[in-house]
LOTORVO-178425 format. One record per residue: residue in three letters; chain; x, z, y of N, C-alpha, C, CB in turn. Coordinates in steps of 0.05 Angstrom, whole numbers, padded with zeros to 5 digits. Glycine has a CB too. Layout:
+-----+----+--------+--------+---------+---------+--------+----------+--------+--------+---------+---------+--------+----------+
!  aa ! ch ! n_east !   n_up ! n_north ! ca_east !  ca_up ! ca_north ! c_east !   c_up ! c_north ! cb_east !  cb_up ! cb_north !
+-----+----+--------+--------+---------+---------+--------+----------+--------+--------+---------+---------+--------+----------+
! Ala !  A !      X !      Z !       Y !       X !      Z !        Y !      X !      Z !       Y !       X !      Z !        Y !
...
+-----+----+--------+--------+---------+---------+--------+----------+--------+--------+---------+---------+--------+----------+
! end
This chain:
+-----+----+--------+--------+---------+---------+--------+----------+--------+--------+---------+---------+--------+----------+
!  aa ! ch ! n_east !   n_up ! n_north ! ca_east !  ca_up ! ca_north ! c_east !   c_up ! c_north ! cb_east !  cb_up ! cb_north !
+-----+----+--------+--------+---------+---------+--------+----------+--------+--------+---------+---------+--------+----------+
! Met !  A !  02035 !  01641 !   02210 !   02029 !  01651 !    02186 !  02010 !  01675 !   02185 !   02051 !  01657 !    02174 !
! Ala !  A !  01994 !  01683 !   02196 !   01977 !  01710 !    02202 !  01981 !  01726 !   02168 !   01936 !  01699 !    02211 !
! Asn !  A !  01982 !  01708 !   02151 !   01988 !  01732 !    02128 !  02025 !  01737 !   02128 !   01975 !  01719 !    02090 !
! Lys !  A !  02033 !  01745 !   02136 !   02056 !  01748 !    02136 !  02058 !  01773 !   02134 !   02069 !  01738 !    02153 !
! Lys !  A !  02071 !  01789 !   02104 !   02077 !  01817 !    02100 !  02101 !  01831 !   02113 !   02080 !  01820 !    02073 !
! Lys !  A !  02091 !  01857 !   02127 !   02113 !  01864 !    02146 !  02133 !  01884 !   02129 !   02100 !  01879 !    02174 !
! Ile !  A !  02157 !  01892 !   02129 !   02168 !  01913 !    02102 !  02187 !  01918 !   02134 !   02188 !  01898 !    02059 !
! Leu !  A !  02192 !  01950 !   02120 !   02220 !  01965 !    02134 !  02229 !  01978 !   02129 !   02224 !  01974 !    02152 !
! Ile !  A !  02264 !  01957 !   02132 !   02290 !  01960 !    02104 !  02304 !  01985 !   02126 !   02321 !  01919 !    02093 !
! Val !  A !  02299 !  02013 !   02108 !   02317 !  02036 !    02116 !  02347 !  02035 !   02104 !   02304 !  02064 !    02106 !
! Glu !  A !  02375 !  02021 !   02124 !   02397 !  02023 !    02103 !  02415 !  02030 !   02126 !   02405 !  01994 !    02083 !
! Asp !  A !  02438 !  02045 !   02120 !   02457 !  02051 !    02139 !  02475 !  02032 !   02137 !   02468 !  02075 !    02139 !
! Asp !  A !  02479 !  02018 !   02116 !   02504 !  02008 !    02101 !  02491 !  01978 !   02111 !   02509 !  02017 !    02062 !
! Lys !  A !  02511 !  01975 !   02138 !   02499 !  01934 !    02141 !  02507 !  01913 !   02126 !   02508 !  01919 !    02166 !
! Ala !  A !  02522 !  01909 !   02106 !   02533 !  01888 !    02092 !  02506 !  01890 !   02073 !   02567 !  01893 !    02079 !
! Ile !  A !  02490 !  01911 !   02073 !   02472 !  01916 !    02053 !  02443 !  01917 !   02072 !   02480 !  01945 !    02034 !
! Leu !  A !  02448 !  01925 !   02087 !   02414 !  01920 !    02104 !  02419 !  01887 !   02119 !   02406 !  01953 !    02140 !
! Glu !  A !  02436 !  01875 !   02117 !   02440 !  01847 !    02125 !  02427 !  01831 !   02100 !   02473 !  01840 !    02130 !
! Met !  A !  02449 !  01832 !   02086 !   02444 !  01819 !    02053 !  02408 !  01823 !   02041 !   02469 !  01842 !    02027 !
! Tyr !  A !  02391 !  01845 !   02049 !   02367 !  01848 !    02038 !  02346 !  01840 !   02071 !   02365 !  01883 !    02021 !
! Leu !  A !  02360 !  01832 !   02093 !   02345 !  01824 !    02108 !  02347 !  01795 !   02104 !   02349 !  01835 !    02133 !
! Glu !  A !  02363 !  01781 !   02092 !   02362 !  01754 !    02091 !  02342 !  01740 !   02069 !   02390 !  01745 !    02086 !
! Arg !  A !  02342 !  01767 !   02050 !   02328 !  01755 !    02027 !  02299 !  01756 !   02039 !   02333 !  01772 !    01996 !
! Phe !  A !  02294 !  01782 !   02048 !   02270 !  01788 !    02051 !  02256 !  01759 !   02070 !   02271 !  01818 !    02065 !
! Lys !  A !  02263 !  01752 !   02098 !   02267 !  01740 !    02111 !  02262 !  01712 !   02099 !   02287 !  01749 !    02118 !
! Asn !  A !  02270 !  01700 !   02084 !   02274 !  01678 !    02060 !  02250 !  01675 !   02051 !   02292 !  01685 !    02035 !
! Glu !  A !  02238 !  01701 !   02041 !   02211 !  01702 !    02019 !  02186 !  01705 !   02045 !   02212 !  01735 !    01990 !
! Asn !  A !  02191 !  01698 !   02076 !   02172 !  01694 !    02095 !  02163 !  01721 !   02097 !   02151 !  01673 !    02089 !
! Phe !  A !  02182 !  01739 !   02091 !   02165 !  01767 !    02105 !  02177 !  01770 !   02136 !   02172 !  01801 !    02085 !
! Asp !  A !  02155 !  01799 !   02152 !   02162 !  01795 !    02183 !  02179 !  01825 !   02166 !   02130 !  01797 !    02217 !
! Val !  A !  02210 !  01824 !   02174 !   02228 !  01852 !    02177 !  02229 !  01865 !   02196 !   02252 !  01850 !    02174 !
! Ile !  A !  02228 !  01884 !   02192 !   02235 !  01910 !    02217 !  02263 !  01924 !   02191 !   02195 !  01942 !    02227 !
! Glu !  A !  02281 !  01931 !   02215 !   02309 !  01951 !    02202 !  02317 !  01972 !   02218 !   02337 !  01935 !    02199 !
! Ala !  A !  02319 !  01995 !   02206 !   02324 !  02025 !    02215 !  02349 !  02030 !   02202 !   02302 !  02047 !    02207 !
! Val !  A !  02368 !  02050 !   02220 !   02398 !  02049 !    02206 !  02395 !  02084 !   02202 !   02432 !  02034 !    02230 !
! Asp !  A !  02375 !  02096 !   02213 !   02375 !  02121 !    02206 !  02344 !  02139 !   02205 !   02394 !  02131 !    02225 !
! Gly !  A !  02347 !  02159 !   02189 !   02314 !  02163 !    02178 !  02296 !  02177 !   02205 !   02312 !  02190 !    02146 !
! Glu !  A !  02313 !  02185 !   02232 !   02296 !  02190 !    02251 !  02274 !  02157 !   02256 !   02319 !  02201 !    02279 !
! Asp !  A !  02300 !  02143 !   02267 !   02294 !  02119 !    02271 !  02269 !  02103 !   02252 !   02320 !  02109 !    02269 !
! Ala !  A !  02272 !  02101 !   02225 !   02256 !  02100 !    02207 !  02226 !  02102 !   02211 !   02264 !  02115 !    02193 !
! Met !  A !  02224 !  02131 !   02210 !   02194 !  02147 !    02213 !  02184 !  02127 !   02235 !   02195 !  02184 !    02225 !
! Glu !  A !  02191 !  02132 !   02259 !   02184 !  02120 !    02281 !  02184 !  02095 !   02273 !   02199 !  02125 !    02303 !
! Lys !  A !  02185 !  02073 !   02263 !   02180 !  02050 !    02270 !  02164 !  02045 !   02237 !   02209 !  02030 !    02281 !
! Ala !  A !  02159 !  02072 !   02219 !   02133 !  02067 !    02197 !  02111 !  02079 !   02226 !   02135 !  02093 !    02156 !
! Ile !  A !  02111 !  02094 !   02241 !   02090 !  02095 !    02249 !  02081 !  02071 !   02264 !   02089 !  02117 !    02260 !
! Arg !  A !  02100 !  02073 !   02281 !   02093 !  02050 !    02297 !  02088 !  02017 !   02292 !   02110 !  02052 !    02314 !
! Glu !  A !  02101 !  02001 !   02272 !   02098 !  01981 !    02261 !  02081 !  01979 !   02235 !   02120 !  01973 !    02259 !
! Asn !  A !  02072 !  02012 !   02220 !   02053 !  01996 !    02202 !  02061 !  01970 !   02181 !   02035 !  01986 !    02222 !
! Pro !  A !  02089 !  01982 !   02166 !   02090 !  01960 !    02153 !  02072 !  01968 !   02123 !   02122 !  01951 !    02151 !
! Asn !  A !  02072 !  01934 !   02102 !   02071 !  01939 !    02080 !  02076 !  01955 !   02059 !   02075 !  01929 !    02078 !
! Val !  A !  02107 !  01955 !   02067 !   02125 !  01967 !    02048 !  02146 !  01981 !   02066 !   02137 !  01947 !    02027 !
! Ile !  A !  02164 !  01992 !   02052 !   02186 !  02017 !    02070 !  02206 !  02012 !   02041 !   02170 !  02062 !    02079 !
! Ile !  A !  02227 !  02003 !   02037 !   02244 !  02008 !    02024 !  02267 !  02025 !   02038 !   02250 !  01987 !    02015 !
! Leu !  A !  02267 !  02058 !   02030 !   02283 !  02060 !    02036 !  02306 !  02088 !   02022 !   02274 !  02056 !    02058 !
! Asp !  A !  02333 !  02081 !   02032 !   02355 !  02092 !    02017 !  02353 !  02127 !   02024 !   02385 !  02076 !    02027 !
! Leu !  A !  02368 !  02139 !   02011 !   02370 !  02163 !    02008 !  02390 !  02176 !   02032 !   02378 !  02166 !    01979 !
! Leu !  A !  02410 !  02165 !   02029 !   02429 !  02176 !    02047 !  02429 !  02168 !   02065 !   02451 !  02178 !    02043 !
! Leu !  A !  02414 !  02180 !   02084 !   02416 !  02171 !    02119 !  02434 !  02187 !   02133 !   02388 !  02175 !    02138 !
! Pro !  A !  02430 !  02177 !   02163 !   02449 !  02196 !    02183 !  02425 !  02206 !   02184 !   02469 !  02186 !    02213 !
! Lys !  A !  02418 !  02233 !   02194 !   02407 !  02242 !    02228 !  02385 !  02257 !   02196 !   02389 !  02208 !    02265 !
! Lys !  A !  02371 !  02242 !   02190 !   02341 !  02243 !    02172 !  02353 !  02241 !   02148 !   02317 !  02218 !    02175 !
! Gly !  A !  02355 !  02255 !   02121 !   02353 !  02237 !    02092 !  02326 !  02220 !   02086 !   02355 !  02260 !    02064 !
! Gly !  A !  02338 !  02213 !   02067 !   02314 !  02186 !    02053 !  02290 !  02212 !   02046 !   02329 !  02161 !    02013 !
! Leu !  A !  02300 !  02228 !   02022 !   02275 !  02244 !    02009 !  02258 !  02269 !   02036 !   02290 !  02266 !    01977 !
! Ser !  A !  02271 !  02270 !   02056 !   02260 !  02284 !    02072 !  02253 !  02264 !   02103 !   02279 !  02309 !    02073 !
! Val !  A !  02252 !  02239 !   02098 !   02240 !  02217 !    02110 !  02215 !  02217 !   02092 !   02258 !  02189 !    02109 !
! Leu !  A !  02214 !  02206 !   02062 !   02187 !  02207 !    02048 !  02173 !  02224 !   02046 !   02186 !  02202 !    02027 !
! Glu !  A !  02184 !  02256 !   02055 !   02168 !  02273 !    02041 !  02152 !  02277 !   02077 !   02188 !  02305 !    02020 !
! Val !  A !  02153 !  02271 !   02089 !   02139 !  02266 !    02129 !  02123 !  02244 !   02124 !   02165 !  02254 !    02160 !
! Leu !  A !  02132 !  02216 !   02114 !   02118 !  02192 !    02118 !  02092 !  02205 !   02091 !   02142 !  02158 !    02111 !
! Lys !  A !  02095 !  02217 !   02074 !   02067 !  02215 !    02057 !  02055 !  02235 !   02061 !   02067 !  02211 !    02028 !
! Ser !  A !  02066 !  02263 !   02086 !   02044 !  02270 !    02086 !  02028 !  02281 !   02116 !   02045 !  02288 !    02065 !
! Gln !  A !  02041 !  02239 !   02127 !   02017 !  02237 !    02160 !  01997 !  02209 !   02147 !   02041 !  02222 !    02205 !
! Pro !  A !  01974 !  02223 !   02153 !   01951 !  02194 !    02156 !  01963 !  02175 !   02159 !   01931 !  02190 !    02179 !
! Gly !  A !  01969 !  02166 !   02185 !   01978 !  02140 !    02186 !  01994 !  02114 !   02162 !   01993 !  02145 !    02205 !
! Thr !  A !  02025 !  02141 !   02152 !   02034 !  02127 !    02132 !  02029 !  02133 !   02105 !   02057 !  02125 !    02135 !
! Lys !  A !  02019 !  02154 !   02103 !   02020 !  02164 !    02076 !  02012 !  02145 !   02049 !   02002 !  02188 !    02078 !
! Asp !  A !  01997 !  02115 !   02065 !   01986 !  02100 !    02030 !  02003 !  02073 !   02043 !   01938 !  02093 !    02020 !
! Ile !  A !  02038 !  02075 !   02059 !   02048 !  02053 !    02052 !  02065 !  02055 !   02031 !   02059 !  02041 !    02071 !
! Pro !  A !  02064 !  02045 !   02005 !   02083 !  02043 !    01995 !  02115 !  02047 !   01993 !   02077 !  02032 !    01995 !
! Val !  A !  02126 !  02070 !   01985 !   02158 !  02078 !    01997 !  02179 !  02064 !   01961 !   02163 !  02133 !    02006 !
! Val !  A !  02191 !  02041 !   01973 !   02209 !  02044 !    01940 !  02237 !  02053 !   01963 !   02216 !  02001 !    01911 !
! Ile !  A !  02241 !  02074 !   01936 !   02274 !  02081 !    01950 !  02298 !  02065 !   01934 !   02283 !  02121 !    01946 !
! Met !  A !  02324 !  02059 !   01947 !   02332 !  02042 !    01937 !  02363 !  02058 !   01944 !   02321 !  02013 !    01948 !
! Thr !  A !  02366 !  02075 !   01925 !   02401 !  02088 !    01929 !  02426 !  02082 !   01918 !   02404 !  02113 !    01923 !
! Ala !  A !  02448 !  02087 !   01916 !   02470 !  02092 !    01907 !  02482 !  02110 !   01896 !   02480 !  02089 !    01919 !
! Tyr !  A !  02456 !  02123 !   01893 !   02462 !  02163 !    01877 !  02434 !  02152 !   01859 !   02453 !  02207 !    01908 !
! Pro !  A !  02429 !  02138 !   01830 !   02405 !  02143 !    01816 !  02403 !  02169 !   01810 !   02402 !  02128 !    01793 !
! Arg !  A !  02406 !  02194 !   01813 !   02413 !  02215 !    01791 !  02384 !  02231 !   01784 !   02438 !  02237 !    01804 !
! Asp !  A !  02381 !  02235 !   01765 !   02350 !  02240 !    01754 !  02339 !  02261 !   01768 !   02347 !  02249 !    01723 !
! Glu !  A !  02350 !  02284 !   01782 !   02345 !  02296 !    01804 !  02333 !  02283 !   01828 !   02366 !  02306 !    01810 !
! Tyr !  A !  02334 !  02262 !   01830 !   02325 !  02253 !    01856 !  02312 !  02233 !   01850 !   02344 !  02248 !    01875 !
! Arg !  A !  02313 !  02225 !   01822 !   02290 !  02197 !    01823 !  02259 !  02216 !   01822 !   02295 !  02170 !    01788 !
! Glu !  A !  02266 !  02240 !   01795 !   02236 !  02260 !    01793 !  02224 !  02275 !   01823 !   02244 !  02289 !    01770 !
! Lys !  A !  02242 !  02274 !   01837 !   02236 !  02284 !    01865 !  02220 !  02263 !   01885 !   02265 !  02292 !    01878 !
! Ser !  A !  02231 !  02241 !   01878 !   02226 !  02224 !    01894 !  02198 !  02212 !   01892 !   02245 !  02207 !    01892 !
! Ile !  A !  02197 !  02206 !   01851 !   02165 !  02207 !    01844 !  02144 !  02220 !   01856 !   02161 !  02216 !    01822 !
! Arg !  A !  02154 !  02243 !   01845 !   02137 !  02277 !    01845 !  02132 !  02265 !   01888 !   02172 !  02324 !    01832 !
! Asn !  A !  02141 !  02263 !   01904 !   02133 !  02263 !    01929 !  02126 !  02235 !   01935 !   02152 !  02274 !    01946 !
! Gly !  A !  02121 !  02221 !   01918 !   02103 !  02198 !    01924 !  02116 !  02167 !   01930 !   02088 !  02207 !    01950 !
! Ala !  A !  02142 !  02163 !   01921 !   02155 !  02146 !    01919 !  02141 !  02120 !   01896 !   02179 !  02160 !    01914 !
! Ala !  A !  02138 !  02102 !   01915 !   02126 !  02077 !    01893 !  02136 !  02070 !   01871 !   02124 !  02052 !    01902 !
! Leu !  A !  02178 !  02072 !   01869 !   02194 !  02058 !    01851 !  02223 !  02078 !   01873 !   02190 !  02015 !    01850 !
! Phe !  A !  02228 !  02072 !   01846 !   02258 !  02090 !    01847 !  02276 !  02076 !   01839 !   02260 !  02116 !    01830 !
! Leu !  A !  02298 !  02059 !   01856 !   02312 !  02043 !    01850 !  02341 !  02042 !   01851 !   02305 !  02030 !    01859 !
! Ser !  A !  02361 !  02031 !   01836 !   02389 !  02040 !    01846 !  02404 !  02010 !   01851 !   02406 !  02061 !    01822 !
! Lys !  A !  02418 !  02011 !   01871 !   02425 !  01990 !    01886 !  02454 !  01980 !   01859 !   02433 !  02001 !    01925 !
! Ser !  A !  02463 !  01988 !   01851 !   02486 !  01981 !    01827 !  02464 !  01961 !   01812 !   02499 !  02014 !    01803 !
! Glu !  A !  02450 !  01968 !   01801 !   02436 !  01962 !    01784 !  02407 !  01933 !   01793 !   02427 !  01993 !    01776 !
! Thr !  A !  02395 !  01936 !   01816 !   02380 !  01913 !    01825 !  02385 !  01899 !   01844 !   02360 !  01917 !    01829 !
! Met !  A !  02390 !  01866 !   01835 !   02393 !  01856 !    01855 !  02372 !  01849 !   01876 !   02405 !  01840 !    01847 !
! Pro !  A !  02381 !  01834 !   01891 !   02372 !  01830 !    01914 !  02340 !  01819 !   01905 !   02392 !  01809 !    01931 !
! Gly !  A !  02344 !  01793 !   01887 !   02319 !  01779 !    01886 !  02293 !  01791 !   01868 !   02327 !  01752 !    01877 !
! Glu !  A !  02303 !  01803 !   01854 !   02297 !  01831 !    01835 !  02281 !  01852 !   01855 !   02329 !  01849 !    01824 !
! Leu !  A !  02293 !  01868 !   01875 !   02283 !  01874 !    01890 !  02246 !  01861 !   01910 !   02306 !  01874 !    01898 !
! Val !  A !  02256 !  01833 !   01912 !   02240 !  01820 !    01928 !  02218 !  01826 !   01905 !   02249 !  01789 !    01939 !
! Glu !  A !  02219 !  01815 !   01892 !   02200 !  01808 !    01866 !  02192 !  01833 !   01850 !   02217 !  01789 !    01844 !
! Lys !  A !  02194 !  01864 !   01865 !   02181 !  01883 !    01859 !  02164 !  01897 !   01886 !   02200 !  01900 !    01845 !
! Val !  A !  02176 !  01885 !   01906 !   02162 !  01887 !    01929 !  02143 !  01876 !   01918 !   02172 !  01877 !    01954 !
! Lys !  A !  02143 !  01844 !   01927 !   02120 !  01832 !    01913 !  02102 !  01847 !   01905 !   02127 !  01820 !    01892 !
! Ser !  A !  02107 !  01851 !   01880 !   02083 !  01860 !    01858 !  02076 !  01885 !   01868 !   02092 !  01864 !    01826 !
! Ile !  A !  02085 !  01898 !   01891 !   02080 !  01924 !    01893 !  02049 !  01921 !   01914 !   02109 !  01941 !    01908 !
! Ile !  A !  02061 !  01902 !   01931 !   02041 !  01891 !    01957 !  02019 !  01869 !   01944 !   02062 !  01873 !    01985 !
! Lys !  A !  02022 !  01870 !   01924 !   01989 !  01850 !    01912 !  01970 !  01861 !   01921 !   01979 !  01848 !    01877 !
+-----+----+--------+--------+---------+---------+--------+----------+--------+--------+---------+---------+--------+----------+
! end
């Protein structure tokens, strides 16, 4: 299917990553995964996904730093980024939105199916 949407999931928790991979693959997404911030930036540039799901607490380079870099680069600045974090503090939410995140979601409050629907609505 030529119309397959590509998503980059950046998550260092293997169980959570596997759950998201499964959900998005079942919804016919082409899924790329990254487990740290440096890997995420490299794959975002190389793969040019339709959307990026980005955790904030990551090894090597934190999610907020990754977001800032992605939004400052011509090749990645227009890719919608969904922040998905276990630390939904207001200061992170405000900084994420200010730095260009399309959505800021809490892992504990967002079911995988809900995440899939939100991503689909972003890329329509």
